[in-house]
PDBQT receptor file of N, H, CA, C and O in Angstrom, charges set to zero:
ATOM      1  N   UNK A   1      19.470  58.237  32.298  1.00  0.00    +0.000 N 
ATOM      2  CA  UNK A   1      19.756  57.071  31.484  1.00  0.00    +0.000 C 
ATOM      3  C   UNK A   1      18.507  56.578  30.754  1.00  0.00    +0.000 C 
ATOM      4  O   UNK A   1      18.582  56.100  29.622  1.00  0.00    +0.000 OA
ATOM      5  N   UNK A   2      17.369  56.702  31.415  1.00  0.00    +0.000 N 
ATOM      6  H   UNK A   2      17.308  57.091  32.334  1.00  0.00    +0.000 HD
ATOM      7  CA  UNK A   2      16.136  56.301  30.740  1.00  0.00    +0.000 C 
ATOM      8  C   UNK A   2      15.864  57.186  29.531  1.00  0.00    +0.000 C 
ATOM      9  O   UNK A   2      15.338  56.707  28.526  1.00  0.00    +0.000 OA
ATOM     10  N   UNK A   3      16.210  58.460  29.611  1.00  0.00    +0.000 N 
ATOM     11  H   UNK A   3      16.637  58.849  30.427  1.00  0.00    +0.000 HD
ATOM     12  CA  UNK A   3      15.942  59.393  28.519  1.00  0.00    +0.000 C 
ATOM     13  C   UNK A   3      16.815  59.141  27.298  1.00  0.00    +0.000 C 
ATOM     14  O   UNK A   3      16.508  59.642  26.217  1.00  0.00    +0.000 OA
ATOM     15  N   UNK A   4      17.892  58.379  27.443  1.00  0.00    +0.000 N 
ATOM     16  H   UNK A   4      18.142  57.972  28.321  1.00  0.00    +0.000 HD
ATOM     17  CA  UNK A   4      18.706  58.024  26.270  1.00  0.00    +0.000 C 
ATOM     18  C   UNK A   4      18.370  56.616  25.781  1.00  0.00    +0.000 C 
ATOM     19  O   UNK A   4      19.001  56.108  24.855  1.00  0.00    +0.000 OA
ATOM     20  N   UNK A   5      17.365  55.985  26.414  1.00  0.00    +0.000 N 
ATOM     21  H   UNK A   5      16.852  56.398  27.166  1.00  0.00    +0.000 HD
ATOM     22  CA  UNK A   5      16.945  54.650  25.991  1.00  0.00    +0.000 C 
ATOM     23  C   UNK A   5      17.910  53.559  26.409  1.00  0.00    +0.000 C 
ATOM     24  O   UNK A   5      18.090  52.582  25.683  1.00  0.00    +0.000 OA
ATOM     25  N   UNK A   6      18.532  53.710  27.566  1.00  0.00    +0.000 N 
ATOM     26  H   UNK A   6      18.386  54.505  28.156  1.00  0.00    +0.000 HD
ATOM     27  CA  UNK A   6      19.569  52.783  28.004  1.00  0.00    +0.000 C 
ATOM     28  C   UNK A   6      19.042  51.406  28.392  1.00  0.00    +0.000 C 
ATOM     29  O   UNK A   6      19.763  50.415  28.267  1.00  0.00    +0.000 OA
ATOM     30  N   UNK A   7      17.807  51.327  28.857  1.00  0.00    +0.000 N 
ATOM     31  H   UNK A   7      17.222  52.131  28.959  1.00  0.00    +0.000 HD
ATOM     32  CA  UNK A   7      17.280  50.036  29.320  1.00  0.00    +0.000 C 
ATOM     33  C   UNK A   7      17.408  48.981  28.224  1.00  0.00    +0.000 C 
ATOM     34  O   UNK A   7      17.001  49.194  27.081  1.00  0.00    +0.000 OA
ATOM     35  N   UNK A   8      17.985  47.833  28.601  1.00  0.00    +0.000 N 
ATOM     36  H   UNK A   8      18.315  47.660  29.529  1.00  0.00    +0.000 HD
ATOM     37  CA  UNK A   8      18.144  46.734  27.654  1.00  0.00    +0.000 C 
ATOM     38  C   UNK A   8      19.422  46.791  26.835  1.00  0.00    +0.000 C 
ATOM     39  O   UNK A   8      19.723  45.847  26.104  1.00  0.00    +0.000 OA
ATOM     40  N   UNK A   9      20.179  47.874  26.939  1.00  0.00    +0.000 N 
ATOM     41  H   UNK A   9      19.935  48.640  27.533  1.00  0.00    +0.000 HD
ATOM     42  CA  UNK A   9      21.444  47.978  26.207  1.00  0.00    +0.000 C 
ATOM     43  C   UNK A   9      22.423  46.943  26.744  1.00  0.00    +0.000 C 
ATOM     44  O   UNK A   9      22.528  46.749  27.955  1.00  0.00    +0.000 OA
ATOM     45  N   UNK A  10      23.137  46.281  25.839  1.00  0.00    +0.000 N 
ATOM     46  H   UNK A  10      23.051  46.439  24.855  1.00  0.00    +0.000 HD
ATOM     47  CA  UNK A  10      24.086  45.260  26.261  1.00  0.00    +0.000 C 
ATOM     48  C   UNK A  10      25.462  45.506  25.656  1.00  0.00    +0.000 C 
ATOM     49  O   UNK A  10      25.601  46.054  24.563  1.00  0.00    +0.000 OA
ATOM     50  N   UNK A  11      26.459  45.086  26.399  1.00  0.00    +0.000 N 
ATOM     51  H   UNK A  11      26.346  44.641  27.287  1.00  0.00    +0.000 HD
ATOM     52  CA  UNK A  11      27.828  44.961  25.896  1.00  0.00    +0.000 C 
ATOM     53  C   UNK A  11      28.313  43.617  26.415  1.00  0.00    +0.000 C 
ATOM     54  O   UNK A  11      28.378  43.399  27.625  1.00  0.00    +0.000 OA
ATOM     55  N   UNK A  12      28.651  42.722  25.504  1.00  0.00    +0.000 N 
ATOM     56  H   UNK A  12      28.597  42.900  24.521  1.00  0.00    +0.000 HD
ATOM     57  CA  UNK A  12      29.066  41.382  25.904  1.00  0.00    +0.000 C 
ATOM     58  C   UNK A  12      27.992  40.739  26.748  1.00  0.00    +0.000 C 
ATOM     59  O   UNK A  12      26.843  40.626  26.321  1.00  0.00    +0.000 OA
ATOM     60  N   UNK A  13      28.361  40.314  27.955  1.00  0.00    +0.000 N 
ATOM     61  H   UNK A  13      29.294  40.406  28.302  1.00  0.00    +0.000 HD
ATOM     62  CA  UNK A  13      27.419  39.648  28.833  1.00  0.00    +0.000 C 
ATOM     63  C   UNK A  13      26.825  40.533  29.903  1.00  0.00    +0.000 C 
ATOM     64  O   UNK A  13      26.290  40.032  30.892  1.00  0.00    +0.000 OA
ATOM     65  N   UNK A  14      26.908  41.862  29.724  1.00  0.00    +0.000 N 
ATOM     66  H   UNK A  14      27.343  42.269  28.921  1.00  0.00    +0.000 HD
ATOM     67  CA  UNK A  14      26.372  42.800  30.714  1.00  0.00    +0.000 C 
ATOM     68  C   UNK A  14      25.242  43.592  30.071  1.00  0.00    +0.000 C 
ATOM     69  O   UNK A  14      25.366  44.070  28.943  1.00  0.00    +0.000 OA
ATOM     70  N   UNK A  15      24.142  43.725  30.802  1.00  0.00    +0.000 N 
ATOM     71  H   UNK A  15      24.042  43.337  31.718  1.00  0.00    +0.000 HD
ATOM     72  CA  UNK A  15      22.949  44.403  30.282  1.00  0.00    +0.000 C 
ATOM     73  C   UNK A  15      22.478  45.462  31.269  1.00  0.00    +0.000 C 
ATOM     74  O   UNK A  15      22.596  45.293  32.483  1.00  0.00    +0.000 OA
ATOM     75  N   UNK A  16      21.939  46.561  30.730  1.00  0.00    +0.000 N 
ATOM     76  H   UNK A  16      21.843  46.698  29.744  1.00  0.00    +0.000 HD
ATOM     77  CA  UNK A  16      21.273  47.557  31.569  1.00  0.00    +0.000 C 
ATOM     78  C   UNK A  16      19.883  47.009  31.866  1.00  0.00    +0.000 C 
ATOM     79  O   UNK A  16      19.145  46.638  30.953  1.00  0.00    +0.000 OA
ATOM     80  N   UNK A  17      19.533  46.960  33.139  1.00  0.00    +0.000 N 
ATOM     81  H   UNK A  17      20.132  47.262  33.881  1.00  0.00    +0.000 HD
ATOM     82  CA  UNK A  17      18.243  46.417  33.555  1.00  0.00    +0.000 C 
ATOM     83  C   UNK A  17      17.087  47.057  32.791  1.00  0.00    +0.000 C 
ATOM     84  O   UNK A  17      17.099  48.255  32.508  1.00  0.00    +0.000 OA
ATOM     85  N   UNK A  18      16.097  46.244  32.465  1.00  0.00    +0.000 N 
ATOM     86  H   UNK A  18      16.087  45.271  32.695  1.00  0.00    +0.000 HD
ATOM     87  CA  UNK A  18      14.892  46.761  31.819  1.00  0.00    +0.000 C 
ATOM     88  C   UNK A  18      13.942  47.374  32.841  1.00  0.00    +0.000 C 
ATOM     89  O   UNK A  18      12.977  48.044  32.472  1.00  0.00    +0.000 OA
ATOM     90  N   UNK A  19      14.214  47.145  34.133  1.00  0.00    +0.000 N 
ATOM     91  H   UNK A  19      14.998  46.601  34.433  1.00  0.00    +0.000 HD
ATOM     92  CA  UNK A  19      13.384  47.706  35.196  1.00  0.00    +0.000 C 
ATOM     93  C   UNK A  19      13.908  49.045  35.692  1.00  0.00    +0.000 C 
ATOM     94  O   UNK A  19      13.126  49.946  35.997  1.00  0.00    +0.000 OA
ATOM     95  N   UNK A  20      15.241  49.180  35.774  1.00  0.00    +0.000 N 
ATOM     96  H   UNK A  20      15.876  48.448  35.527  1.00  0.00    +0.000 HD
ATOM     97  CA  UNK A  20      15.855  50.393  36.326  1.00  0.00    +0.000 C 
ATOM     98  C   UNK A  20      17.171  50.640  35.594  1.00  0.00    +0.000 C 
ATOM     99  O   UNK A  20      18.086  49.819  35.661  1.00  0.00    +0.000 OA
ATOM    100  N   UNK A  21      17.265  51.759  34.904  1.00  0.00    +0.000 N 
ATOM    101  H   UNK A  21      16.522  52.426  34.850  1.00  0.00    +0.000 HD
ATOM    102  CA  UNK A  21      18.410  52.020  34.034  1.00  0.00    +0.000 C 
ATOM    103  C   UNK A  21      19.723  52.235  34.787  1.00  0.00    +0.000 C 
ATOM    104  O   UNK A  21      20.779  52.295  34.157  1.00  0.00    +0.000 OA
ATOM    105  N   UNK A  22      19.687  52.352  36.102  1.00  0.00    +0.000 N 
ATOM    106  H   UNK A  22      18.829  52.303  36.613  1.00  0.00    +0.000 HD
ATOM    107  CA  UNK A  22      20.926  52.514  36.876  1.00  0.00    +0.000 C 
ATOM    108  C   UNK A  22      21.562  51.180  37.231  1.00  0.00    +0.000 C 
ATOM    109  O   UNK A  22      22.656  51.159  37.797  1.00  0.00    +0.000 OA
ATOM    110  N   UNK A  23      20.917  50.075  36.919  1.00  0.00    +0.000 N 
ATOM    111  H   UNK A  23      20.028  50.092  36.460  1.00  0.00    +0.000 HD
ATOM    112  CA  UNK A  23      21.434  48.767  37.295  1.00  0.00    +0.000 C 
ATOM    113  C   UNK A  23      22.086  48.094  36.096  1.00  0.00    +0.000 C 
ATOM    114  O   UNK A  23      21.452  47.901  35.058  1.00  0.00    +0.000 OA
ATOM    115  N   UNK A  24      23.362  47.738  36.248  1.00  0.00    +0.000 N 
ATOM    116  H   UNK A  24      23.877  47.894  37.091  1.00  0.00    +0.000 HD
ATOM    117  CA  UNK A  24      24.052  46.935  35.249  1.00  0.00    +0.000 C 
ATOM    118  C   UNK A  24      24.068  45.505  35.774  1.00  0.00    +0.000 C 
ATOM    119  O   UNK A  24      24.480  45.258  36.908  1.00  0.00    +0.000 OA
ATOM    120  N   UNK A  25      23.621  44.572  34.951  1.00  0.00    +0.000 N 
ATOM    121  H   UNK A  25      23.286  44.774  34.030  1.00  0.00    +0.000 HD
ATOM    122  CA  UNK A  25      23.482  43.193  35.407  1.00  0.00    +0.000 C 
ATOM    123  C   UNK A  25      24.306  42.250  34.540  1.00  0.00    +0.000 C 
ATOM    124  O   UNK A  25      24.383  42.414  33.323  1.00  0.00    +0.000 OA
ATOM    125  N   UNK A  26      24.916  41.266  35.178  1.00  0.00    +0.000 N 
ATOM    126  H   UNK A  26      24.853  41.133  36.167  1.00  0.00    +0.000 HD
ATOM    127  CA  UNK A  26      25.677  40.251  34.480  1.00  0.00    +0.000 C 
ATOM    128  C   UNK A  26      24.734  39.126  34.082  1.00  0.00    +0.000 C 
ATOM    129  O   UNK A  26      24.052  38.551  34.930  1.00  0.00    +0.000 OA
ATOM    130  N   UNK A  27      24.697  38.815  32.795  1.00  0.00    +0.000 N 
ATOM    131  H   UNK A  27      25.251  39.283  32.106  1.00  0.00    +0.000 HD
ATOM    132  CA  UNK A  27      23.819  37.743  32.311  1.00  0.00    +0.000 C 
ATOM    133  C   UNK A  27      24.410  36.374  32.598  1.00  0.00    +0.000 C 
ATOM    134  O   UNK A  27      23.777  35.355  32.322  1.00  0.00    +0.000 OA
ATOM    135  N   UNK A  28      25.622  36.338  33.152  1.00  0.00    +0.000 N 
ATOM    136  H   UNK A  28      26.136  37.165  33.377  1.00  0.00    +0.000 HD
ATOM    137  CA  UNK A  28      26.280  35.079  33.454  1.00  0.00    +0.000 C 
ATOM    138  C   UNK A  28      27.621  34.951  32.767  1.00  0.00    +0.000 C 
ATOM    139  O   UNK A  28      28.488  34.199  33.212  1.00  0.00    +0.000 OA
ATOM    140  N   UNK A  29      27.792  35.688  31.677  1.00  0.00    +0.000 N 
ATOM    141  H   UNK A  29      27.088  36.299  31.315  1.00  0.00    +0.000 HD
ATOM    142  CA  UNK A  29      29.042  35.606  30.926  1.00  0.00    +0.000 C 
ATOM    143  C   UNK A  29      29.759  36.951  30.855  1.00  0.00    +0.000 C 
ATOM    144  O   UNK A  29      30.748  37.089  30.135  1.00  0.00    +0.000 OA
ATOM    145  N   UNK A  30      29.266  37.943  31.596  1.00  0.00    +0.000 N 
ATOM    146  H   UNK A  30      28.462  37.831  32.180  1.00  0.00    +0.000 HD
ATOM    147  CA  UNK A  30      29.845  39.277  31.557  1.00  0.00    +0.000 C 
ATOM    148  C   UNK A  30      31.214  39.334  32.211  1.00  0.00    +0.000 C 
ATOM    149  O   UNK A  30      31.507  38.597  33.152  1.00  0.00    +0.000 OA
ATOM    150  N   UNK A  31      32.038  40.220  31.693  1.00  0.00    +0.000 N 
ATOM    151  H   UNK A  31      31.800  40.818  30.928  1.00  0.00    +0.000 HD
ATOM    152  CA  UNK A  31      33.383  40.405  32.224  1.00  0.00    +0.000 C 
ATOM    153  C   UNK A  31      33.533  41.808  32.777  1.00  0.00    +0.000 C 
ATOM    154  O   UNK A  31      32.685  42.673  32.558  1.00  0.00    +0.000 OA
ATOM    155  N   UNK A  32      34.620  42.021  33.494  1.00  0.00    +0.000 N 
ATOM    156  H   UNK A  32      35.310  41.318  33.672  1.00  0.00    +0.000 HD
ATOM    157  CA  UNK A  32      34.925  43.363  33.983  1.00  0.00    +0.000 C 
ATOM    158  C   UNK A  32      35.012  44.331  32.810  1.00  0.00    +0.000 C 
ATOM    159  O   UNK A  32      34.535  45.462  32.898  1.00  0.00    +0.000 OA
ATOM    160  N   UNK A  33      35.614  43.894  31.725  1.00  0.00    +0.000 N 
ATOM    161  H   UNK A  33      36.002  42.975  31.654  1.00  0.00    +0.000 HD
ATOM    162  CA  UNK A  33      35.741  44.753  30.551  1.00  0.00    +0.000 C 
ATOM    163  C   UNK A  33      34.376  45.122  29.977  1.00  0.00    +0.000 C 
ATOM    164  O   UNK A  33      34.177  46.253  29.533  1.00  0.00    +0.000 OA
ATOM    165  N   UNK A  34      33.432  44.176  29.982  1.00  0.00    +0.000 N 
ATOM    166  H   UNK A  34      33.593  43.257  30.343  1.00  0.00    +0.000 HD
ATOM    167  CA  UNK A  34      32.074  44.461  29.508  1.00  0.00    +0.000 C 
ATOM    168  C   UNK A  34      31.427  45.559  30.350  1.00  0.00    +0.000 C 
ATOM    169  O   UNK A  34      30.783  46.462  29.815  1.00  0.00    +0.000 OA
ATOM    170  N   UNK A  35      31.604  45.477  31.674  1.00  0.00    +0.000 N 
ATOM    171  H   UNK A  35      32.127  44.744  32.108  1.00  0.00    +0.000 HD
ATOM    172  CA  UNK A  35      31.049  46.491  32.578  1.00  0.00    +0.000 C 
ATOM    173  C   UNK A  35      31.651  47.854  32.261  1.00  0.00    +0.000 C 
ATOM    174  O   UNK A  35      30.930  48.847  32.160  1.00  0.00    +0.000 OA
ATOM    175  N   UNK A  36      32.973  47.904  32.104  1.00  0.00    +0.000 N 
ATOM    176  H   UNK A  36      33.559  47.098  32.185  1.00  0.00    +0.000 HD
ATOM    177  CA  UNK A  36      33.645  49.172  31.812  1.00  0.00    +0.000 C 
ATOM    178  C   UNK A  36      33.197  49.753  30.480  1.00  0.00    +0.000 C 
ATOM    179  O   UNK A  36      32.939  50.953  30.380  1.00  0.00    +0.000 OA
ATOM    180  N   UNK A  37      33.103  48.909  29.457  1.00  0.00    +0.000 N 
ATOM    181  H   UNK A  37      33.313  47.935  29.538  1.00  0.00    +0.000 HD
ATOM    182  CA  UNK A  37      32.697  49.387  28.133  1.00  0.00    +0.000 C 
ATOM    183  C   UNK A  37      31.261  49.877  28.123  1.00  0.00    +0.000 C 
ATOM    184  O   UNK A  37      30.965  50.904  27.512  1.00  0.00    +0.000 OA
ATOM    185  N   UNK A  38      30.357  49.158  28.793  1.00  0.00    +0.000 N 
ATOM    186  H   UNK A  38      30.598  48.324  29.289  1.00  0.00    +0.000 HD
ATOM    187  CA  UNK A  38      28.961  49.585  28.860  1.00  0.00    +0.000 C 
ATOM    188  C   UNK A  38      28.849  50.904  29.614  1.00  0.00    +0.000 C 
ATOM    189  O   UNK A  38      28.107  51.797  29.205  1.00  0.00    +0.000 OA
ATOM    190  N   UNK A  39      29.573  51.024  30.697  1.00  0.00    +0.000 N 
ATOM    191  H   UNK A  39      30.176  50.298  31.029  1.00  0.00    +0.000 HD
ATOM    192  CA  UNK A  39      29.579  52.256  31.478  1.00  0.00    +0.000 C 
ATOM    193  C   UNK A  39      30.061  53.436  30.629  1.00  0.00    +0.000 C 
ATOM    194  O   UNK A  39      29.455  54.508  30.646  1.00  0.00    +0.000 OA
ATOM    195  N   UNK A  40      31.137  53.235  29.901  1.00  0.00    +0.000 N 
ATOM    196  H   UNK A  40      31.629  52.364  29.888  1.00  0.00    +0.000 HD
ATOM    197  CA  UNK A  40      31.673  54.301  29.032  1.00  0.00    +0.000 C 
ATOM    198  C   UNK A  40      30.678  54.660  27.928  1.00  0.00    +0.000 C 
ATOM    199  O   UNK A  40      30.501  55.835  27.606  1.00  0.00    +0.000 OA
ATOM    200  N   UNK A  41      30.032  53.649  27.352  1.00  0.00    +0.000 N 
ATOM    201  H   UNK A  41      30.176  52.694  27.614  1.00  0.00    +0.000 HD
ATOM    202  CA  UNK A  41      29.036  53.888  26.308  1.00  0.00    +0.000 C 
ATOM    203  C   UNK A  41      27.908  54.767  26.825  1.00  0.00    +0.000 C 
ATOM    204  O   UNK A  41      27.498  55.719  26.161  1.00  0.00    +0.000 OA
ATOM    205  N   UNK A  42      27.407  54.441  28.016  1.00  0.00    +0.000 N 
ATOM    206  H   UNK A  42      27.740  53.668  28.555  1.00  0.00    +0.000 HD
ATOM    207  CA  UNK A  42      26.317  55.218  28.606  1.00  0.00    +0.000 C 
ATOM    208  C   UNK A  42      26.766  56.639  28.932  1.00  0.00    +0.000 C 
ATOM    209  O   UNK A  42      26.035  57.596  28.679  1.00  0.00    +0.000 OA
ATOM    210  N   UNK A  43      27.956  56.778  29.488  1.00  0.00    +0.000 N 
ATOM    211  H   UNK A  43      28.551  56.000  29.693  1.00  0.00    +0.000 HD
ATOM    212  CA  UNK A  43      28.494  58.107  29.788  1.00  0.00    +0.000 C 
ATOM    213  C   UNK A  43      28.581  58.942  28.510  1.00  0.00    +0.000 C 
ATOM    214  O   UNK A  43      28.210  60.116  28.507  1.00  0.00    +0.000 OA
ATOM    215  N   UNK A  44      29.069  58.339  27.431  1.00  0.00    +0.000 N 
ATOM    216  H   UNK A  44      29.370  57.385  27.433  1.00  0.00    +0.000 HD
ATOM    217  CA  UNK A  44      29.214  59.067  26.164  1.00  0.00    +0.000 C 
ATOM    218  C   UNK A  44      27.870  59.482  25.586  1.00  0.00    +0.000 C 
ATOM    219  O   UNK A  44      27.729  60.594  25.078  1.00  0.00    +0.000 OA
ATOM    220  N   UNK A  45      26.879  58.596  25.660  1.00  0.00    +0.000 N 
ATOM    221  H   UNK A  45      26.993  57.692  26.073  1.00  0.00    +0.000 HD
ATOM    222  CA  UNK A  45      25.549  58.929  25.125  1.00  0.00    +0.000 C 
ATOM    223  C   UNK A  45      24.915  60.087  25.899  1.00  0.00    +0.000 C 
ATOM    224  O   UNK A  45      24.311  60.976  25.299  1.00  0.00    +0.000 OA
ATOM    225  N   UNK A  46      25.049  60.078  27.224  1.00  0.00    +0.000 N 
ATOM    226  H   UNK A  46      25.539  59.356  27.712  1.00  0.00    +0.000 HD
ATOM    227  CA  UNK A  46      24.499  61.169  28.041  1.00  0.00    +0.000 C 
ATOM    228  C   UNK A  46      25.238  62.471  27.734  1.00  0.00    +0.000 C 
ATOM    229  O   UNK A  46      24.616  63.528  27.637  1.00  0.00    +0.000 OA
ATOM    230  N   UNK A  47      26.548  62.400  27.583  1.00  0.00    +0.000 N 
ATOM    231  H   UNK A  47      27.054  61.541  27.663  1.00  0.00    +0.000 HD
ATOM    232  CA  UNK A  47      27.346  63.601  27.276  1.00  0.00    +0.000 C 
ATOM    233  C   UNK A  47      26.921  64.186  25.930  1.00  0.00    +0.000 C 
ATOM    234  O   UNK A  47      26.745  65.397  25.801  1.00  0.00    +0.000 OA
ATOM    235  N   UNK A  48      26.757  63.317  24.925  1.00  0.00    +0.000 N 
ATOM    236  H   UNK A  48      26.900  62.333  25.030  1.00  0.00    +0.000 HD
ATOM    237  CA  UNK A  48      26.354  63.777  23.590  1.00  0.00    +0.000 C 
ATOM    238  C   UNK A  48      24.966  64.419  23.600  1.00  0.00    +0.000 C 
ATOM    239  O   UNK A  48      24.759  65.461  22.978  1.00  0.00    +0.000 OA
ATOM    240  N   UNK A  49      24.030  63.808  24.297  1.00  0.00    +0.000 N 
ATOM    241  H   UNK A  49      24.198  62.962  24.802  1.00  0.00    +0.000 HD
ATOM    242  CA  UNK A  49      22.644  64.292  24.257  1.00  0.00    +0.000 C 
ATOM    243  C   UNK A  49      22.387  65.485  25.166  1.00  0.00    +0.000 C 
ATOM    244  O   UNK A  49      21.675  66.414  24.785  1.00  0.00    +0.000 OA
ATOM    245  N   UNK A  50      22.967  65.467  26.377  1.00  0.00    +0.000 N 
ATOM    246  H   UNK A  50      23.546  64.712  26.687  1.00  0.00    +0.000 HD
ATOM    247  CA  UNK A  50      22.636  66.485  27.371  1.00  0.00    +0.000 C 
ATOM    248  C   UNK A  50      23.817  67.356  27.795  1.00  0.00    +0.000 C 
ATOM    249  O   UNK A  50      23.654  68.303  28.565  1.00  0.00    +0.000 OA
ATOM    250  N   UNK A  51      25.008  67.031  27.287  1.00  0.00    +0.000 N 
ATOM    251  H   UNK A  51      25.141  66.262  26.661  1.00  0.00    +0.000 HD
ATOM    252  CA  UNK A  51      26.234  67.731  27.679  1.00  0.00    +0.000 C 
ATOM    253  C   UNK A  51      26.454  67.664  29.197  1.00  0.00    +0.000 C 
ATOM    254  O   UNK A  51      26.856  68.641  29.830  1.00  0.00    +0.000 OA
ATOM    255  N   UNK A  52      26.176  66.481  29.758  1.00  0.00    +0.000 N 
ATOM    256  H   UNK A  52      25.850  65.688  29.244  1.00  0.00    +0.000 HD
ATOM    257  CA  UNK A  52      26.386  66.221  31.181  1.00  0.00    +0.000 C 
ATOM    258  C   UNK A  52      27.388  65.080  31.301  1.00  0.00    +0.000 C 
ATOM    259  O   UNK A  52      27.227  64.032  30.676  1.00  0.00    +0.000 OA
ATOM    260  N   UNK A  53      28.414  65.291  32.104  1.00  0.00    +0.000 N 
ATOM    261  H   UNK A  53      28.544  66.143  32.611  1.00  0.00    +0.000 HD
ATOM    262  CA  UNK A  53      29.428  64.257  32.323  1.00  0.00    +0.000 C 
ATOM    263  C   UNK A  53      29.051  63.431  33.554  1.00  0.00    +0.000 C 
ATOM    264  O   UNK A  53      29.169  63.898  34.687  1.00  0.00    +0.000 OA
ATOM    265  N   UNK A  54      28.598  62.205  33.317  1.00  0.00    +0.000 N 
ATOM    266  H   UNK A  54      28.503  61.826  32.397  1.00  0.00    +0.000 HD
ATOM    267  CA  UNK A  54      28.246  61.329  34.428  1.00  0.00    +0.000 C 
ATOM    268  C   UNK A  54      29.505  60.782  35.089  1.00  0.00    +0.000 C 
ATOM    269  O   UNK A  54      30.518  60.539  34.433  1.00  0.00    +0.000 OA
ATOM    270  N   UNK A  55      29.418  60.595  36.398  1.00  0.00    +0.000 N 
ATOM    271  H   UNK A  55      28.596  60.792  36.931  1.00  0.00    +0.000 HD
ATOM    272  CA  UNK A  55      30.495  59.960  37.139  1.00  0.00    +0.000 C 
ATOM    273  C   UNK A  55      29.928  58.731  37.823  1.00  0.00    +0.000 C 
ATOM    274  O   UNK A  55      28.794  58.747  38.301  1.00  0.00    +0.000 OA
ATOM    275  N   UNK A  56      30.710  57.672  37.870  1.00  0.00    +0.000 N 
ATOM    276  H   UNK A  56      31.632  57.659  37.482  1.00  0.00    +0.000 HD
ATOM    277  CA  UNK A  56      30.262  56.451  38.538  1.00  0.00    +0.000 C 
ATOM    278  C   UNK A  56      30.188  56.680  40.038  1.00  0.00    +0.000 C 
ATOM    279  O   UNK A  56      31.061  57.335  40.608  1.00  0.00    +0.000 OA
ATOM    280  N   UNK A  57      29.161  56.151  40.680  1.00  0.00    +0.000 N 
ATOM    281  H   UNK A  57      28.452  55.619  40.217  1.00  0.00    +0.000 HD
ATOM    282  CA  UNK A  57      29.075  56.188  42.142  1.00  0.00    +0.000 C 
ATOM    283  C   UNK A  57      30.004  55.142  42.743  1.00  0.00    +0.000 C 
ATOM    284  O   UNK A  57      30.591  55.351  43.805  1.00  0.00    +0.000 OA
ATOM    285  N   UNK A  58      30.127  54.034  42.060  1.00  0.00    +0.000 N 
ATOM    286  H   UNK A  58      29.651  53.864  41.198  1.00  0.00    +0.000 HD
ATOM    287  CA  UNK A  58      30.977  52.944  42.525  1.00  0.00    +0.000 C 
ATOM    288  C   UNK A  58      32.383  53.183  41.999  1.00  0.00    +0.000 C 
ATOM    289  O   UNK A  58      32.567  53.515  40.828  1.00  0.00    +0.000 OA
ATOM    290  N   UNK A  59      33.364  53.016  42.858  1.00  0.00    +0.000 N 
ATOM    291  H   UNK A  59      33.215  52.746  43.809  1.00  0.00    +0.000 HD
ATOM    292  CA  UNK A  59      34.747  53.139  42.422  1.00  0.00    +0.000 C 
ATOM    293  C   UNK A  59      35.253  51.770  42.019  1.00  0.00    +0.000 C 
ATOM    294  O   UNK A  59      35.096  50.799  42.758  1.00  0.00    +0.000 OA
ATOM    295  N   UNK A  60      35.859  51.693  40.846  1.00  0.00    +0.000 N 
ATOM    296  H   UNK A  60      35.987  52.482  40.245  1.00  0.00    +0.000 HD
ATOM    297  CA  UNK A  60      36.377  50.443  40.337  1.00  0.00    +0.000 C 
ATOM    298  C   UNK A  60      37.863  50.366  40.664  1.00  0.00    +0.000 C 
ATOM    299  O   UNK A  60      38.605  51.330  40.472  1.00  0.00    +0.000 OA
ATOM    300  N   UNK A  61      38.286  49.205  41.159  1.00  0.00    +0.000 N 
ATOM    301  H   UNK A  61      37.683  48.422  41.315  1.00  0.00    +0.000 HD
ATOM    302  CA  UNK A  61      39.661  49.016  41.588  1.00  0.00    +0.000 C 
ATOM    303  C   UNK A  61      40.238  47.810  40.843  1.00  0.00    +0.000 C 
ATOM    304  O   UNK A  61      39.598  46.762  40.752  1.00  0.00    +0.000 OA
ATOM    305  N   UNK A  62      41.447  47.970  40.314  1.00  0.00    +0.000 N 
ATOM    306  H   UNK A  62      41.967  48.821  40.388  1.00  0.00    +0.000 HD
ATOM    307  CA  UNK A  62      42.114  46.861  39.639  1.00  0.00    +0.000 C 
ATOM    308  C   UNK A  62      42.601  45.834  40.649  1.00  0.00    +0.000 C 
ATOM    309  O   UNK A  62      42.588  46.086  41.854  1.00  0.00    +0.000 OA
ATOM    310  N   UNK A  63      43.028  44.678  40.160  1.00  0.00    +0.000 N 
ATOM    311  H   UNK A  63      43.039  44.473  39.181  1.00  0.00    +0.000 HD
ATOM    312  CA  UNK A  63      43.532  43.630  41.054  1.00  0.00    +0.000 C 
ATOM    313  C   UNK A  63      44.801  44.075  41.773  1.00  0.00    +0.000 C 
ATOM    314  O   UNK A  63      45.168  43.507  42.802  1.00  0.00    +0.000 OA
ATOM    315  N   UNK A  64      45.475  45.098  41.226  1.00  0.00    +0.000 N 
ATOM    316  H   UNK A  64      45.177  45.559  40.390  1.00  0.00    +0.000 HD
ATOM    317  CA  UNK A  64      46.674  45.646  41.869  1.00  0.00    +0.000 C 
ATOM    318  C   UNK A  64      46.322  46.738  42.874  1.00  0.00    +0.000 C 
ATOM    319  O   UNK A  64      47.212  47.295  43.516  1.00  0.00    +0.000 OA
ATOM    320  N   UNK A  65      45.028  47.049  43.016  1.00  0.00    +0.000 N 
ATOM    321  H   UNK A  65      44.305  46.596  42.494  1.00  0.00    +0.000 HD
ATOM    322  CA  UNK A  65      44.595  48.038  43.984  1.00  0.00    +0.000 C 
ATOM    323  C   UNK A  65      44.555  49.462  43.474  1.00  0.00    +0.000 C 
ATOM    324  O   UNK A  65      44.401  50.394  44.264  1.00  0.00    +0.000 OA
ATOM    325  N   UNK A  66      44.690  49.654  42.155  1.00  0.00    +0.000 N 
ATOM    326  H   UNK A  66      44.814  48.897  41.514  1.00  0.00    +0.000 HD
ATOM    327  CA  UNK A  66      44.659  50.996  41.559  1.00  0.00    +0.000 C 
ATOM    328  C   UNK A  66      43.248  51.341  41.111  1.00  0.00    +0.000 C 
ATOM    329  O   UNK A  66      42.541  50.483  40.582  1.00  0.00    +0.000 OA
ATOM    330  N   UNK A  67      42.827  52.584  41.314  1.00  0.00    +0.000 N 
ATOM    331  H   UNK A  67      43.400  53.281  41.743  1.00  0.00    +0.000 HD
ATOM    332  CA  UNK A  67      41.524  53.018  40.830  1.00  0.00    +0.000 C 
ATOM    333  C   UNK A  67      41.516  53.016  39.312  1.00  0.00    +0.000 C 
ATOM    334  O   UNK A  67      42.493  53.418  38.680  1.00  0.00    +0.000 OA
ATOM    335  N   UNK A  68      40.418  52.564  38.727  1.00  0.00    +0.000 N 
ATOM    336  H   UNK A  68      39.624  52.237  39.240  1.00  0.00    +0.000 HD
ATOM    337  CA  UNK A  68      40.269  52.565  37.272  1.00  0.00    +0.000 C 
ATOM    338  C   UNK A  68      39.481  53.766  36.835  1.00  0.00    +0.000 C 
ATOM    339  O   UNK A  68      39.247  53.949  35.640  1.00  0.00    +0.000 OA
TER     340      UNK A  68
């Protein structure tokens, strides 16, 4: 993630930490959708640059209990 310049990237109220590119942080106004969109953006950038498909370590679950 550091090699694609992810640090400091934001979507809505969620930012990639400037200290560690693996940390997504809520600035206080971030939503679940912001987290998902930022995650997808980072996955797409890594895929485009390195042809590597990143997978989330954390599993996201909807309020109905379904994996996202």
